[in-house]
C-alpha positions in Angstrom: 36.3 -3.6 32.9 37.6 -1.1 30.3 34.7 0.9 28.8 35.1 3.2 25.9 32.8 6.2 26.1 31.4 7.3 22.8 29.4 10.3 21.7 26.0 8.9 20.9 24.3 12.2 20.2 21.5 12.0 17.7 19.8 15.2 16.4 16.4 15.3 14.7 15.4 18.4 12.8 12.1 19.2 11.1 12.8 21.3 7.9 9.2 21.1 6.7 5.9 19.7 8.0 3.4 21.6 5.9 0.9 19.8 3.7 0.5 19.7 -0.1 1.9 23.2 -1.0 4.5 25.4 0.7 3.1 28.5 2.4 5.1 31.6 3.0 2.7 34.2 4.4 3.1 35.5 8.0 0.2 33.4 9.5 2.2 30.2 8.7 5.5 31.2 10.2 4.8 29.6 13.7 5.0 26.1 12.3 6.9 26.9 9.1 5.9 26.9 5.5 8.0 24.1 4.0 6.7 20.7 2.9 7.9 17.4 4.3 11.6 17.2 5.0 13.2 15.7 8.2 16.9 15.1 8.9 18.4 12.8 11.5 22.1 13.3 12.2 24.1 10.7 14.1 27.9 11.0 14.4 29.1 11.7 10.9 26.0 10.4 9.2 22.9 12.3 8.0 19.7 10.7 7.0 17.0 12.7 5.2 13.4 11.6 5.2 11.5 13.1 2.3 12.6 15.9 0.0 9.9 18.5 0.2 10.6 22.2 -0.1 12.4 22.1 3.3 15.3 20.4 1.5 16.5 23.8 0.3 17.2 25.0 3.9 18.7 21.6 4.8 21.0 21.8 1.8 22.3 25.2 2.9 23.1 23.7 6.3 24.8 20.7 4.8 27.0 23.0 2.7 28.0 25.0 5.8 29.0 22.0 7.9 30.8 20.3 5.0 28.8 17.0 4.9 29.7 15.2 1.7 27.3 12.3 1.7 23.7 11.8 2.9 21.2 9.0 2.8 17.7 9.9 1.4 14.5 8.0 2.1 11.3 8.9 0.2 8.1 7.8 1.9 6.2 8.2 -1.4 6.3 10.1 -4.6 3.7 12.8 -4.0 4.8 16.3 -5.1 5.0 17.7 -1.6 7.5 15.0 -0.7 9.8 15.6 -3.7 9.4 19.3 -4.6 12.8 20.1 -2.9 14.7 18.5 -5.7 14.0 21.6 -7.8 16.2 23.6 -5.3 19.3 21.4 -5.7 
């Protein structure tokens, strides 16, 4: 039997998990201050779940690793899930 080994590495990163508004004061740094934004990278694909203020930091990473395309899923249209668009 000839088996081809593939790299099935999947990486999940939380760029923001904060509630309705971003918080940047020191008491919030443990969990981060950005609103909802999660990325899942698998092989050459990146999937983004929600576009909260964490999208800014994720966008900077995407620029550095030269990703040209991403798939974005929005769970709903509340401001804390779309506020990252203002950073693009």
